[in-house]
Every structure is written in C-alpha cells, then in structure tokens.
C-alpha positions in Angstrom: 173.3 41.7 71.5 170.6 41.2 73.9 170.8 39.1 77.2 168.5 36.4 75.8 170.5 36.3 72.4 173.9 35.9 74.4 172.5 33.3 76.5 171.3 31.5 73.8 174.8 31.6 72.1 176.2 30.0 74.8 173.8 27.3 75.3 173.7 26.2 71.7 177.2 26.1 71.0 180.1 25.4 73.4 183.5 25.9 72.4 185.2 23.2 70.1 187.7 21.1 71.9 191.1 22.3 71.3 194.8 21.2 72.3 196.0 23.1 75.4 192.7 23.9 77.0 193.9 22.5 80.4 197.2 23.8 80.2 198.4 25.4 83.3 201.2 28.5 83.6 203.0 30.0 86.6 202.3 33.4 87.7 205.1 35.6 88.7 203.1 36.6 91.9 202.9 32.9 92.9 200.8 30.0 91.9 199.5 28.8 88.5 196.5 29.4 86.5 194.8 27.9 83.5 196.4 29.5 80.5 194.0 31.8 78.4 195.1 31.6 74.8 194.0 35.0 73.4 196.3 35.2 70.3 194.2 33.1 67.8 195.1 35.5 65.1 198.8 34.5 65.2 198.1 30.9 65.5 194.8 29.2 66.6 195.3 26.1 68.9 194.6 23.0 66.9 191.3 21.3 67.2 191.3 18.0 69.1 189.4 16.5 66.3 192.4 17.4 63.9 194.8 16.1 66.3 193.1 12.8 66.7 192.6 12.5 62.9 196.4 13.0 62.3 197.5 10.5 65.2 195.2 7.8 63.7 197.0 8.3 60.4 200.4 8.7 61.5 201.4 4.9 61.7 200.3 4.5 58.1 202.6 7.5 56.9 204.0 6.9 53.6 205.7 9.0 50.6 203.3 10.4 48.5 203.1 9.9 44.7 206.5 7.9 45.0 205.7 4.2 45.9 203.9 1.2 44.8 203.6 0.0 48.5 200.2 -0.1 50.5 201.2 2.8 52.7 202.4 5.1 49.9 199.4 4.4 48.1 197.2 5.0 51.2 199.1 8.2 51.6 198.6 9.4 48.2 194.8 9.0 48.3 194.5 10.7 51.6 196.7 13.7 50.0 194.3 14.0 46.9 191.3 13.6 49.1 192.7 16.2 51.2 192.6 18.2 48.1 189.2 17.7 47.1 188.1 18.5 50.5 189.6 21.8 50.6 188.0 22.6 47.1 184.7 21.7 48.6 185.3 23.9 51.7 186.3 26.9 49.3 183.2 26.3 47.0 186.0 26.0 44.3 184.9 26.0 40.5 185.3 22.7 38.6 188.4 23.7 37.0 190.1 25.6 39.5 193.4 24.1 41.3 194.2 23.5 44.6 197.9 23.9 45.7 199.2 23.0 48.9 202.0 25.4 50.2 203.7 26.3 53.4 201.4 29.3 54.4 199.5 32.3 53.2 202.9 33.7 52.7 204.0 31.1 50.6 200.7 31.0 48.6 201.0 34.7 47.8 204.5 34.6 46.8 203.8 31.6 44.5 201.3 33.7 42.7 203.5 36.8 42.6 205.9 34.4 40.6 203.1 33.2 38.4 201.4 36.6 37.3 202.3 37.8 33.6 205.4 40.0 33.4 203.6 43.0 32.5 200.8 42.6 35.3 199.9 45.7 37.2 199.0 44.9 41.0 196.7 47.0 43.3 196.9 46.3 46.8 195.9 48.5 49.9 198.5 49.7 52.6 196.3 48.0 55.0 197.2 44.6 54.3 199.4 42.1 56.1 202.8 41.9 55.1 202.3 38.6 53.6 200.1 40.2 51.0 201.5 43.7 50.9 205.2 42.7 50.1 205.3 39.6 47.6 204.7 41.9 44.6 208.1 43.8 44.6 209.0 42.7 41.2 205.6 43.8 39.6 204.2 47.3 38.8 202.6 47.9 42.1 200.0 50.5 43.1 199.6 50.9 46.8 196.3 52.2 47.8 195.8 54.5 50.9 193.6 53.3 53.6 189.9 53.4 53.4 187.8 54.7 56.3 184.4 52.9 55.1 183.8 49.8 52.8 182.4 51.9 50.2 185.5 54.2 50.2 187.6 51.0 49.5 185.5 50.1 46.6 185.4 53.9 45.4 189.5 54.0 46.0 189.7 50.6 44.0 187.6 51.8 41.0 189.2 55.2 40.6 192.9 53.4 40.4 191.6 50.6 38.1 190.1 53.3 35.9 193.5 55.1 35.5 195.4 51.7 34.4 196.2 50.6 30.9 193.1 48.8 30.1 195.0 46.6 27.7 197.4 45.0 30.1 196.8 42.2 32.9 196.0 43.3 36.3 195.6 41.9 39.8 194.0 43.0 43.0 195.1 41.8 46.3 192.9 42.3 49.2 192.3 40.9 52.7 189.1 39.2 53.8 189.3 40.1 57.5 192.1 42.6 59.1 194.4 41.0 61.3 194.6 44.2 63.3 191.1 45.3 63.7 189.1 42.3 62.6 186.9 44.0 60.4 185.4 42.3 57.2 186.2 44.0 54.1 183.7 44.2 51.1 185.3 41.4 49.2 182.4 40.7 46.9 182.2 44.3 45.8 185.7 44.8 45.2 186.0 41.5 43.1 183.0 43.1 40.9 185.0 46.5 40.7 188.1 44.3 39.5 186.2 42.3 37.0 184.4 45.3 35.7 187.8 46.8 35.1 189.4 43.7 33.6 191.4 42.9 36.5 191.7 39.5 38.6 191.7 39.4 42.5 193.2 37.3 45.0 191.6 37.0 48.5 193.9 36.9 51.6 191.4 34.6 53.7 194.1 33.8 56.5 191.8 35.6 58.9 188.4 35.3 57.5 188.5 31.2 56.8 188.6 30.2 60.4 185.7 32.6 61.2 183.2 32.8 58.2 182.6 30.6 55.2 184.6 31.6 52.2 183.0 30.8 48.9 185.4 31.3 45.9 182.0 31.5 43.6 179.9 33.4 45.7 182.5 36.3 46.5 183.4 35.9 42.8 187.4 35.8 43.6 190.0 34.3 41.3 191.8 33.0 43.9 192.0 32.3 47.7 194.9 31.9 50.0 195.0 30.7 53.5 197.1 29.2 56.3 196.5 25.9 58.1 197.9 27.1 61.4 195.0 29.9 61.6 192.3 27.2 60.9 193.0 25.2 63.9 195.3 22.7 61.9 198.9 22.2 63.1 202.2 21.8 61.2 203.2 24.4 58.4 200.8 24.1 55.6 198.6 26.5 53.6 196.6 26.6 50.5 196.5 28.6 47.1 193.2 27.7 45.4 191.9 29.3 42.1 192.3 29.7 38.5 194.7 27.6 36.7 195.7 29.5 33.6 198.3 31.8 35.0 199.5 29.1 37.2 200.0 26.5 34.3 201.5 29.3 32.3 204.3 30.1 34.9 207.4 28.5 35.4 207.3 26.2 38.5 207.5 27.9 41.8 210.2 25.3 42.8 212.1 23.0 40.4 212.5 19.4 41.2 210.9 16.0 41.7 207.1 15.9 41.4 206.8 19.1 39.5 208.4 17.4 36.4 206.3 15.1 34.2 209.2 14.2 31.8 212.9 15.0 31.9 215.4 14.1 28.9 218.9 14.7 28.0 219.3 16.9 24.8 221.7 16.5 21.9 223.5 19.7 23.1 224.2 17.8 26.4 221.8 19.9 28.3 218.4 18.9 30.0 214.9 19.2 28.7 211.8 19.3 31.1 208.1 18.8 30.5 206.3 20.2 33.8 203.1 19.2 35.1 200.0 21.1 34.3 198.2 20.2 37.5 198.8 21.5 40.8 201.8 19.3 41.0 203.6 21.8 38.7 204.1 23.8 41.9 204.6 21.2 44.4 207.9 20.2 43.8 209.6 17.7 46.3 208.1 15.5 48.8 204.5 17.3 49.9 203.6 17.7 53.6 200.8 15.1 53.5 200.2 15.4 57.1 200.1 19.2 57.0 197.4 18.7 54.1 195.3 16.3 55.8 195.3 18.3 58.9 194.0 21.2 57.0 191.3 18.7 55.3 190.2 17.8 58.8 189.9 21.2 60.2 187.9 22.0 57.1 185.4 19.3 57.8 185.4 20.0 61.3 184.3 23.6 60.9 181.9 22.7 58.5 180.1 20.1 60.5 180.2 22.4 63.4 178.1 24.8 61.3 179.6 28.3 60.6 176.0 29.8 61.7 176.4 28.6 65.0 180.2 29.4 65.2 179.8 33.1 64.0 176.8 33.4 66.4 179.0 32.3 69.5 182.0 34.3 68.1 179.8 37.8 68.0 178.8 36.9 71.7 182.2 36.6 72.5 183.1 40.0 70.5 180.4 41.8 72.3 181.6 40.7 75.6 185.2 42.0 75.1 184.1 45.2 73.2 181.7 46.2 76.0 184.1 45.4 78.6 186.8 47.6 77.0 184.3 50.3 76.5 184.2 50.8 80.3 187.6 51.4 80.6 188.1 55.3 79.6 191.9 54.9 79.2 191.6 52.2 76.3 191.1 53.2 72.8 190.0 50.2 70.2 191.6 50.7 67.0 189.2 50.6 63.9 189.2 51.6 60.2 185.3 51.3 59.6 183.8 52.3 63.0 182.1 50.4 65.9 179.5 49.1 63.6 181.7 47.4 61.3 181.0 43.7 61.0 184.1 41.8 62.1 185.6 38.7 63.5 187.2 38.0 66.9 190.1 40.2 66.4 190.5 43.5 68.4 193.4 45.6 68.9 193.8 48.6 71.1 196.1 51.0 73.1 196.0 52.1 76.8 196.9 55.7 77.9 199.8 55.7 80.1 201.1 52.4 79.3 203.8 50.8 77.0 201.7 48.3 75.0 204.6 45.7 75.4 204.5 46.3 79.2 200.9 45.8 79.4 200.8 42.4 77.3 203.8 41.2 79.5 202.0 42.2 82.6 198.8 40.1 81.3 200.9 37.1 80.7 202.9 37.2 83.7 200.5 38.3 86.3 197.1 36.7 85.0 198.2 33.8 82.4 196.7 35.5 79.4 198.4 35.5 76.1 197.8 38.2 73.8 200.1 39.9 71.0 201.6 43.4 71.1 203.5 45.1 68.4 202.7 46.0 64.6 201.2 42.7 63.9 203.4 42.6 60.5 200.9 45.3 59.4 203.1 48.4 59.7 201.6 50.6 57.5 198.1 50.1 59.0 198.9 50.4 62.7 201.0 53.5 62.1 197.7 54.9 60.2 195.6 53.8 63.2 198.0 55.4 65.9 198.5 58.4 63.7 202.2 58.0 63.8 204.6 59.3 61.1 205.1 56.7 58.4 208.7 57.0 58.8 208.9 56.0 62.3 210.9 52.8 62.9 209.3 49.8 64.5 209.5 46.0 64.1 207.0 43.3 63.9 205.9 42.3 67.4 209.0 44.2 69.0 208.7 47.0 71.5 210.3 50.3 70.7 210.5 51.5 74.3 210.9 50.5 77.9 208.1 50.1 80.4 206.3 53.5 80.9 207.8 55.2 77.7 205.7 55.9 74.7 205.9 53.0 72.0 204.9 52.7 68.5 202.9 49.4 69.4 199.3 48.2 69.9 197.9 45.2 71.9 196.0 42.4 70.1 193.4 40.0 71.7 191.9 37.4 69.2 189.7 34.4 70.0 187.7 31.9 68.0 186.0 28.5 67.9 187.8 27.0 70.9 187.6 29.8 73.5 185.4 29.6 76.4 183.6 32.7 78.0 186.1 32.4 81.0 189.1 33.2 79.1 187.4 36.6 77.8 185.9 37.3 81.1 189.2 37.0 82.7 191.0 39.2 80.1 188.3 42.0 80.5 188.9 41.9 84.4 192.6 41.8 83.9 192.5 44.9 81.6 190.4 46.9 84.3 192.6 46.0 87.2 195.9 46.8 85.5 194.6 50.1 84.4 193.1 50.9 87.9 196.0 49.4 90.0 198.8 49.2 88.0 201.3 46.1 87.4 202.1 44.3 90.7 205.5 43.4 89.4 208.7 45.2 87.9 209.5 44.8 84.4 212.6 45.4 82.1 213.6 45.3 78.6 215.4 42.3 77.5 216.4 41.3 73.8 213.7 43.8 72.5 211.0 42.5 74.5 209.4 43.5 77.8 209.9 40.7 80.7 209.3 40.4 84.4 212.4 41.6 86.5 213.9 38.7 88.2 
C-alpha cells in the first residue's frame, strides 16, 4: 500500500466506536496506559451501536414465543426480525433456515448431529477445533495442510474423487484462518464439492467480521459464525443454510419450542410432532438479546460498508506486517505465503523467546493484549512450527518457563474498532522487547506466565 493510499484509508474511515476503547490498565513498571485490545480473533469488543441498541431494548425484555402480553409479543417480533436481518446479511436463499445457537462451535455440532448416518465428512487439518472435531461420529477424512489455495482445491478434488459417489458427503472449511488470517478459496472449494455430489459448510467465524459473506455468491450450503467475534456481546451464534438435512434430523435438543404437538399414546408413552422450521433446533427459551445483538452488528457493519472497512483493515495489516518484518528475530507464520489475501489476524514466533513470556511482557509492561498458545488449532500450529505432531500442547497454555523453548506462538488480531495508535504501539513494543529484553521478572503460575511479585 502506498503512502497516499494509507493516508486515504485513515481519512475516510475512522475506527468504529467500541466498548472499552478508553479503558486504562496498570503497568508493572508503574503508571497506567490505555489498553490496546489486539485479540479480536478470540472475542472482538462490542460495537457501541450494538450495546446501545441492546440497552434500549432491555426494559422491554419478554419471553419469546410464549406469551400474549405486549412485551412478549414485542420480543417475539424482535427475535424473528433478527432472523430476517441475519438472512439478509448472509444473502441466504429463500428457503434457507437461520438457526440461532450459542456459538460457531454449537452451530457445527448441531449440523454434525443433523447429517445423514452414512455421510462422509472431509475436513482439512488446518481447521479450528470447532470445525475439526464435531464430526467424530461420522466417517471423517482429514486432509493435510495445503501450501497454496490451488493445492487446497486439488487436495479436496482428489479426496472426493476417491469416495463412494452414491452416499452423502460434506466438506467443512474455514473462510479465514484464525491462526494466519489467510483467506481460503471458498468459492472454488464449493465448486469442487458440488461437482462431486458433496455439500459444504463454511466456518465464517473469522471471515464474517472482516468481509461480506454471501451464501449464494460463495455457493455454500451452510454458514456458521459467532456473535462475539462479530462485535456483539453475549453467547450467541448462527447456523444458516439448507433446510432438508436439518428438518430430517432429530432435534438438537428436545424440549419446549422444538415440539409442535405432544400427546399421550395408548401404550402410556408420549408422541411428539416436531417443528419443521428453525424452531426445531431451538428448544428452550432462546437468547433473544444475543440474537438481537447479532442482528444489530450485522446492520452496523453493512451500513459502515465492507469496502471501506476492508480498506482500512488492509492499511493496519500492512503497518503490522511491515513493522514485524523490520525485526529479524520475528517469524510470521503462513501457509500460503506473504502475498496471500488475509484478514487482521497475524501469528508469529520470536527467536529466543518463550511465546507466553513475550505475550505476558506485552501485557504487563505495555498494556497490550494479544494471545499466545496453539489457538485451538493444534494440528495447524504444529505444522507451521515444524513440530512433531505427537508433541503435547494445550489450547492457549504454555508448555515451558520463560526462556525455554515452547510449542506456542503469539497472535495479534484487530478489526473495525482498532485505532492506528494501538498497532503502532504494538510494533514499537515488539521492537523494544526484542532489543532490550523484558524489564520485569516472570514466573509460571497455573500454566501461565505472569509477572513475579
């Protein structure tokens, strides 16, 4: 990006207002500093617009689908309107279902319960555990990490060509890596899947907050994402897509809301007719505030304009990558190479540093929040680090004391609410830590590196 382009990106798009942007945190070296939240890939801060919308609705909170009272009716309308807003945000087909869940993990586990009994599932080892692990009861083919987008498509095509062509099949793929930020060739993978009679589900947890996601343009059968990565608070998520497998499956949870009619049988048992709408898999009292917050975030991002948001984020990505490139001890992790398109997620290791120690120093001495560990993507991080696949490691937990080698990396991630100053502080902090070392002593406590008292 040229200087003029970078300046233009700054001038036309300020960061979107988010909660916590003025929070100050103490430093172990003394004083306080405004917190730099650079862990968006784990949970993005809620947009101020979303929080305001939820606060305005809160006094009118009522039980959804349950009551004749005004507040219940209002809440029901708001809940169902949220469903329509999400469908528009994802450019769903007319007969697609939008199901509200707890998270991406919950959404993909729901789909795993709904696939036909003889379904064969294809998933790359590069997936987040949310999309890597739910298929344990199916026939699963795990595909090796590709090194180019084209290799990903070719790998999938070979695997699909070798399968039984008469049975159902499902491909699960991420839209953007939660480790490298790299965009995957979703449209091409979908074409390969459909050419071989398979369906495809897109894990859009890291894609939807950064880029528009069109179910029709990408030609995917289902999309899953989480509210807490889309600048919405609370435990909510979405599974959206084709209805047939969902309607044919037993409800994800049995209970009120999922059942259309319940009667006693002559033998003393209970007969149930289940809904054939999204309610089939939404048993219990739904998280109406969570659903509303997702819809509010969808509207806010759409109104801000993804073209503008993407341009500004690319400006931040360039700042971080160019800044890290000036530190020889830093190695950025990548599958597809430096020129691959990506979102604001960058993982790296620093020669001579335990990753947990480095992340702890960024927090304690600079007030910068990043993530260290294996990022719930153990096979991928081990591949990128060139480690033994059998080496033990925990999600986000260090394996070694400060100064010792660790099977972990450091991840910095950002998005629509990140000011330039935060990424600039981060680059300066990395440079100073590598050059001068930590100013404080650290120790391992309960599996984490923390400042020594």
